[in-house]
C-alpha positions as CSV (number, residue, x, y, z in Angstrom):
1,M,37.8,11.8,-5.6
2,P,34.3,10.2,-5.8
3,T,33.3,7.7,-3.2
4,P,34.3,4.2,-4.3
5,F,31.3,2.1,-5.2
6,I,30.2,-1.5,-4.7
7,Y,30.7,-3.6,-7.8
8,R,27.3,-4.2,-9.4
9,R,27.8,-7.6,-11.0
10,A,27.5,-9.4,-7.6
11,F,24.2,-7.7,-6.9
12,I,22.8,-8.7,-10.3
13,T,23.8,-12.3,-9.6
14,A,22.2,-12.3,-6.2
15,A,19.0,-10.7,-7.6
16,A,18.7,-13.4,-10.2
17,A,19.2,-16.1,-7.5
18,L,16.3,-14.6,-5.6
19,G,14.0,-15.5,-8.5
20,F,13.8,-12.4,-10.6
21,G,14.6,-12.8,-14.3
22,L,13.7,-16.5,-14.3
23,P,11.7,-17.9,-17.3
24,P,7.9,-17.6,-16.8
25,A,7.6,-21.4,-16.3
26,L,9.9,-21.2,-13.3
27,A,9.0,-17.8,-11.9
28,A,6.4,-17.8,-9.1
29,A,3.8,-15.0,-8.8
30,N,5.8,-14.0,-5.8
31,P,9.4,-15.4,-6.0
32,L,9.5,-15.7,-2.2
33,Y,7.0,-18.6,-2.4
34,Q,9.5,-20.9,-4.0
35,A,11.9,-23.6,-2.7
36,R,14.4,-25.9,-4.2
37,T,16.5,-28.9,-3.3
38,I,18.5,-31.7,-5.0
39,V,16.8,-35.0,-5.6
40,T,18.1,-38.2,-7.3
41,G,15.4,-38.7,-10.0
42,R,11.7,-37.9,-10.0
43,R,10.4,-41.0,-8.2
44,D,8.2,-40.6,-5.1
45,E,10.9,-42.2,-2.9
46,T,13.2,-39.2,-3.5
47,R,10.6,-36.5,-4.6
48,I,8.5,-36.8,-1.4
49,P,11.4,-36.3,1.0
50,G,12.5,-33.4,-1.2
51,L,9.1,-31.9,-0.9
52,K,9.2,-32.1,2.9
53,L,12.6,-30.2,2.9
54,C,11.2,-27.6,0.5
55,L,8.1,-27.1,2.7
56,V,10.3,-26.1,5.6
57,Q,12.5,-24.0,3.4
58,V,9.6,-22.0,2.0
59,L,8.1,-21.4,5.4
60,V,11.4,-20.0,6.6
61,R,12.0,-18.1,3.4
62,V,8.6,-16.3,3.5
63,S,8.6,-15.5,7.2
64,G,12.3,-14.6,7.5
65,D,12.4,-16.7,10.7
66,P,15.0,-19.5,10.7
67,R,13.7,-20.7,14.1
68,L,10.8,-22.4,12.2
69,E,13.2,-25.1,11.0
70,T,12.8,-26.7,14.5
71,H,9.2,-25.9,15.2
72,P,7.4,-28.8,16.9
73,L,4.4,-28.7,14.4
74,L,6.6,-29.2,11.3
75,A,6.3,-33.0,11.6
76,E,2.6,-32.7,11.4
77,L,2.6,-30.4,8.4
78,A,5.2,-32.6,6.6
79,Q,2.6,-35.4,6.4
80,A,1.0,-33.5,3.5
81,P,4.0,-31.9,1.8
82,E,2.2,-31.4,-1.5
83,E,-0.9,-29.6,-0.1
84,A,0.3,-26.1,-1.0
85,V,2.3,-26.9,-4.1
86,T,1.2,-25.3,-7.4
87,H,4.1,-26.4,-9.7
88,T,7.2,-28.6,-9.6
89,S,10.0,-28.5,-12.1
90,F,13.2,-30.4,-12.5
91,R,16.6,-29.4,-13.9
92,D,19.0,-32.2,-14.8
93,L,22.3,-31.5,-13.2
94,Y,24.0,-34.0,-15.5
95,A,22.5,-32.6,-18.7
96,F,24.6,-33.3,-21.7
97,R,26.6,-36.0,-19.9
98,P,26.6,-39.5,-21.2
99,I,24.2,-41.8,-19.3
100,K,26.1,-44.5,-17.3
101,D,24.7,-47.4,-15.3
102,E,21.4,-46.2,-13.7
103,Q,21.9,-42.5,-14.1
104,G,19.2,-42.3,-16.7
105,T,16.6,-44.0,-14.6
106,R,17.2,-43.8,-10.8
107,D,20.1,-41.9,-9.4
108,R,20.6,-39.0,-11.9
109,P,20.6,-35.8,-9.8
110,H,18.1,-33.0,-10.4
111,E,17.5,-29.7,-8.9
112,M,13.8,-29.7,-8.0
113,T,12.1,-26.2,-7.8
114,V,8.8,-26.1,-6.1
115,E,6.3,-23.2,-6.3
116,Y,3.6,-22.7,-3.7
117,D,0.2,-21.2,-3.3
118,Q,0.7,-17.9,-1.4
119,A,-2.6,-18.1,0.6
120,K,-2.0,-21.7,1.7
121,I,1.6,-21.0,2.8
122,D,0.3,-17.9,4.7
123,T,-2.2,-20.1,6.4
124,L,0.5,-22.7,7.4
125,L,2.5,-19.8,8.9
126,R,-0.4,-18.7,11.0
127,K,-0.6,-22.3,12.3
128,L,3.0,-22.0,13.4
129,G,2.3,-18.7,15.1
130,S,4.3,-16.8,12.4
131,R,3.5,-14.5,9.5
132,P,4.8,-13.6,6.1
133,W,7.4,-10.9,5.7
134,L,6.3,-9.2,2.6
135,S,7.7,-5.7,3.1
136,D,10.8,-4.6,1.1
137,R,13.8,-6.5,2.4
138,P,17.1,-4.8,3.0
139,R,19.8,-5.4,0.5
140,L,22.9,-6.5,2.4
141,V,26.4,-5.6,1.6
142,V,28.7,-8.1,3.2
143,F,32.1,-6.9,4.5
144,L,33.9,-10.1,5.7
145,A,37.4,-10.6,7.0
146,V,38.5,-14.2,6.5
147,K,41.5,-16.0,8.2
148,H,42.3,-19.6,7.1
149,I,45.5,-21.6,7.5
150,G,48.3,-19.5,6.1
151,S,46.1,-16.8,4.5
152,S,43.9,-13.9,5.4
153,Y,41.8,-11.6,3.2
154,V,38.6,-9.6,2.9
155,L,36.1,-11.4,0.7
156,S,35.4,-9.4,-2.5
157,T,33.7,-9.8,-5.8
158,T,36.9,-11.0,-7.6
159,N,39.6,-12.4,-5.3
160,D,40.4,-15.9,-6.5
161,V,40.5,-17.5,-3.1
162,G,36.9,-16.5,-2.4
163,A,35.1,-18.1,-5.4
164,L,33.5,-20.9,-3.4
165,Q,32.6,-18.6,-0.6
166,R,30.9,-16.2,-3.0
167,Q,28.8,-19.1,-4.3
168,S,28.0,-20.1,-0.8
169,F,26.7,-16.6,0.0
170,E,24.5,-16.6,-3.0
171,A,23.0,-19.9,-1.9
172,A,22.4,-18.5,1.6
173,A,20.8,-15.4,0.2
174,W,18.4,-17.4,-1.9
175,K,17.5,-19.6,1.0
176,F,16.3,-16.6,3.1
177,G,14.9,-14.5,0.2
178,M,17.6,-11.8,0.7
179,Q,19.7,-9.8,-1.8
180,V,23.4,-9.8,-1.0
181,T,26.4,-8.2,-2.7
182,L,30.1,-7.9,-1.9
183,P,32.6,-5.0,-2.1
184,S,35.0,-4.8,-5.0
185,E,38.8,-4.9,-4.6
186,R,38.8,-1.3,-5.7
187,L,36.6,-0.2,-2.9
188,L,38.6,-2.2,-0.3
189,T,41.9,-0.7,-1.5
190,Q,40.7,2.9,-1.7
191,S,39.0,2.6,1.7
192,G,41.9,1.0,3.4
193,L,39.9,-2.0,4.4
194,S,41.9,-5.1,5.1
195,F,41.8,-8.2,7.3
196,E,43.6,-6.2,10.0
197,T,41.4,-3.0,9.8
198,L,37.9,-4.3,8.9
199,P,37.0,-5.8,12.3
200,S,37.6,-2.4,14.1
201,T,35.8,-0.3,11.4
202,P,32.5,1.1,12.7
203,L,29.3,0.1,10.9
204,A,28.7,3.8,10.4
205,T,31.9,4.1,8.3
206,L,30.9,1.0,6.3
207,Q,27.4,2.5,5.7
208,G,29.1,5.5,4.1
209,L,30.8,3.1,1.5
210,V,27.5,1.5,0.4
211,D,26.2,2.6,-3.0
212,S,22.5,2.9,-2.6
213,S,21.9,1.7,-6.1
214,V,23.1,-1.8,-5.1
215,G,22.7,-2.1,-1.3
216,D,21.2,-0.6,1.8
217,T,22.8,-2.1,4.9
218,P,26.3,-3.3,5.7
219,L,26.7,-6.7,7.4
220,S,30.2,-6.9,8.9
221,G,31.8,-10.1,10.0
222,T,34.9,-12.2,10.7
223,L,35.3,-15.8,9.7
224,T,38.2,-17.7,11.3
225,W,39.3,-21.3,10.9
226,S,39.6,-23.1,14.3
227,R,42.0,-26.0,14.6
228,E,40.4,-26.8,17.9
229,L,36.9,-27.2,16.3
230,L,38.1,-28.3,12.9
231,G,35.5,-25.8,11.7
232,W,34.8,-22.1,11.3
233,R,34.1,-19.5,13.9
234,S,32.1,-16.5,12.7
235,V,30.9,-13.2,14.3
236,W,28.4,-10.9,12.6
237,H,27.4,-7.3,13.2
238,L,24.7,-5.0,11.7
239,N,22.7,-2.0,12.6
240,Y,19.0,-2.3,13.2
241,Q,16.8,0.7,14.2
242,G,19.8,2.6,15.5
243,A,21.2,-0.3,17.6
244,E,24.0,-2.7,16.8
245,Q,23.1,-6.3,16.7
246,H,25.8,-9.1,17.2
247,W,25.6,-12.9,16.9
248,R,28.0,-15.7,16.2
249,S,28.4,-19.4,15.2
250,D,31.1,-21.9,16.3
251,G,32.1,-24.9,14.2
252,G,30.9,-26.3,10.9
253,N,31.7,-25.3,7.4
254,F,31.5,-21.9,5.9
255,D,28.2,-22.7,4.2
256,A,26.7,-23.1,7.7
257,A,28.4,-19.8,8.8
258,F,26.9,-17.9,5.9
259,R,23.4,-19.4,6.5
260,N,23.8,-18.2,10.1
261,A,24.8,-14.7,8.8
262,I,22.0,-14.2,6.3
263,G,19.4,-16.1,8.4
264,G,20.3,-14.0,11.5
265,A,19.9,-10.8,9.5
266,A,16.6,-12.0,8.1
267,Q,15.4,-12.9,11.6
268,I,16.3,-9.4,12.9
269,F,14.8,-7.4,10.0
270,S,11.6,-9.5,9.9
271,G,10.9,-8.7,13.5
272,N,11.4,-12.2,14.7
273,G,13.8,-11.4,17.5
274,T,17.6,-11.8,17.6
275,P,19.7,-14.8,16.7
276,G,20.6,-17.1,19.6
């Protein structure tokens, strides 16, 4: 019997989220030098704060170092959030909905996509003591055992209960400029991977299940709802240069847990140390 393969549709979706396949008007010369956020209208009072958020995002995205989000020099750089911007575009999230009250003038939500000058962002990174991570980035295949109140499962490309979590992983992957895919139900079944067995499955075994056409490196984790914290506990594992790396997060929603997962992997592979 041939080795089960990773379902390709999830990889295609994650690759599109990274920036490839976008219309020319939205695609930056290097898709890493992009950021996006939600703003309410295009006025400066919402656009400028959005640009400050995007500046932080692109610095983290290009460097692969989530620690830059709390760098002490960011406040100074944020005083000129448009300095490195080459293009800004807006997508109306209420497109085709009837306009009500002030939704057509002030509080209509837009996704703002910002593209940056590569040389200027690289210069800002040097000011922060960092550097761009421009080498090929590993494509992660996420094997995640999830336990919520009354249910447990392994997140896959198709299970109904995991729809919002799949979207959350896509968002986290885009934030850190990574490509992420999930296993299919077929692979999980044929490999005997379940909520009970996955946490004790060696990374070397998971590596053998990864189809090289869609992924390179398995990222294994557990996500457990904590009544005590009223949030999620997560633990993550991957192999880097022959050594296993482990990190965790406690509390918060699963969006934060997945940002911790992908951000931690980016930090490790970009050579920026290990997640705290």
